[in-house]
N, C-alpha and C positions, 0 to 999 in steps of 0.2 A: 290499460298498460300497467303494471305493477308500479309502487314507488320506486320501486329497487333502480332502476336505470334514470329517475330524475336526478338532476344537475342542480348545482346551487344557485345558479344564475336563473333557474325556472325552464332552461330548456331540456331535451332529453337525449342522454347517450344514446338513443337507437337510432337517430337521427345524423349520426358521425357518418355515417359512409363507409368507404371500403379503406381509408389509410388514415393514419393518426399517428403526428410524432410530438412528445411531449415537448411542451416550451420550454426553452433554454437547455434542452438538452444537447449533449455533445461531450467532449471530453473534460473530465474536471480537472483543476491542479492539484500538486499534490499538496498534504501538508507541507509547510516549509521544513526544510531540514533541522533536527536537531531540536525540534520539539519535542514535549512529552506528551501524552495524550491517557488519561483513563480509558481502559476498553477492557473487554472481555472474551474469551472465545467463545463462537457461539456453534463451531462445529471443529471437529477434531477427528481425524482419521488418516489411516495408510492410502497411500495413493503411490503408483508409478510412473514413469517416463523410460520408455526405451528399454524395461525391464531392469528398471534402477527405482527401489524403493524408497519414499523418504514420507515423513509426516507431514501433511497439511493441516494446517489451520486457519481458521478464518476468525477474524478480531473483529468485531464492532466495538466502534467508538462512542464513550460515553459521555466523555467531558474534553473541552470546552464546545459550549453550545455550538458554535459554528460548524464543527465537523462532526455533531453528534450524529448518529447510525451510519458513519462512513465506514465500509470495508478494507480492511489491510489483509491479502493473502499473505502468508508464511510457510516457507519449505522449509522445513528440518532435515538434511541430508544424515540423518544418524546411524542407517548402517551401510546403505550403498554410496558409491561416489557420484555425483552429479554425470550425466552420460558426456558432457563435454571436457570433463577435467582431465587432464593428462598429469599435471605434476604433484608426484605423490607426497610431498611435505604440504602444499595446500589441500590437499585432500583430507590429510591427517587432520591438519589444522581447522577444515570446515568441519568434519564429523565432531572434532573434541567440542568447538562451540555449539555447534547442535546439540549434542550430549549435556553441555553445562545448560544451555536455554532450557532444554526441558525438563532438568531437575530443578532450574529455579520456577518453571512455571509449577511443576508438582510441589515443590516446597511451600509456594505461595498459596495452594490449592489445599493443603493439609497433608502434603505428603505421603499420601497411600499409598503410588506407586513404588517411589524409589525405596522406600522403608523397606518392601519386601523384595526389591532385588528385581522387580520383574520388568518385562517387556511390554511397553503400553500397548494394550489392544484398543480398538475402536470401542467396545464398550467400556471397558474402565475410564479412559479419556473422556468419553461421553460424560460418563456419571462422576468423574473427578475433577476435571478442567475445566468445563463449561461453566458460564453463567458465574463466573468470579472475578471482578474486578481486580485488574493490576495496571501498573502504570507503565507503556512501551516508549521507548525512545526511536524516535525515526529518522530513517534518511532518505534520498531518491536515488532510485534506479534509472537511466535511460537507456534506451534501445532501438535500434532500427525497427521498423514496423516488417515483419516476413515477407508480406505480399507488396510492399511499395517501400524499399530502401531508403528513398527521400523524406519520407514521414517518420518524425522521431515522436515514439511515445515514451512514456513516463510515468513513474508511479512511487509508492512508499516502499520501505523495508523495513521489517523490525532489525534496529540496530541493540536496543538493550530492552532488560524486563527487570522490572523493579516491584516491590509490594506495595499496595493501595496507598499507603503513608506518604510516598513521594509526591513531592507538588507536580500539577499540569503547567505548564509552560507551552507558549509558542513563539517561536522565534520568529525574529523580525524577517520578511522575504531578504533574499540575497540581492543585493541591488544589480538591478540591470546595466550591461556595460553601456558607459555612457555614449552615443550616437557623436562620431568625430564629425566634427564640420567638414566641409568640403573647401579643398585650397581653393582661394581666389583665384578666378579666372584670369593669367597673365593680360595684361593690357600691352599691346605694342603700339609705340608711336611714332606716327611717319614724319617725315618732314614737312608733311600738308597740313600743317596747323593751320585751320581756317581761319585767324586774326590778326 
């Protein structure tokens, strides 16, 4: 058998069987809120949900080292409203924020799309926006799992975008709520004290 399937411990991957789970797998904790990380877009394309179009960006964290290669998914509702949105003022504000973020991304990567007044296409975004480091500020989203509402999912969302000269900063984790000590169990004293 070729050495391709050999493992670092001298065993062979072919002997793994029919099931395998990466050790330590499971949900990762998000990067702490208010952190700023160096990242680059490695995928930029138009996508849709319920016939509403948005820009779908995937960021890869470059620094700090403890979060290197993490992926952050970013939706920019530039043309259509998010399907669940109903408040017109919030829709307009969200659209304006998304357009500003797209313009900042373009400015940080050479300004090739905004300068022409062009609508970003998959090809243009792939050519101009990808593989160019920037600093992104992060926040945390939390939502109930669609299949099991008792389970809470959480992750990061992109709150800000800056050029790469802005420093990287990992915010301290929010302190956990202190565990409230249980109230002491009341003691009842009877008249039958044994002394």
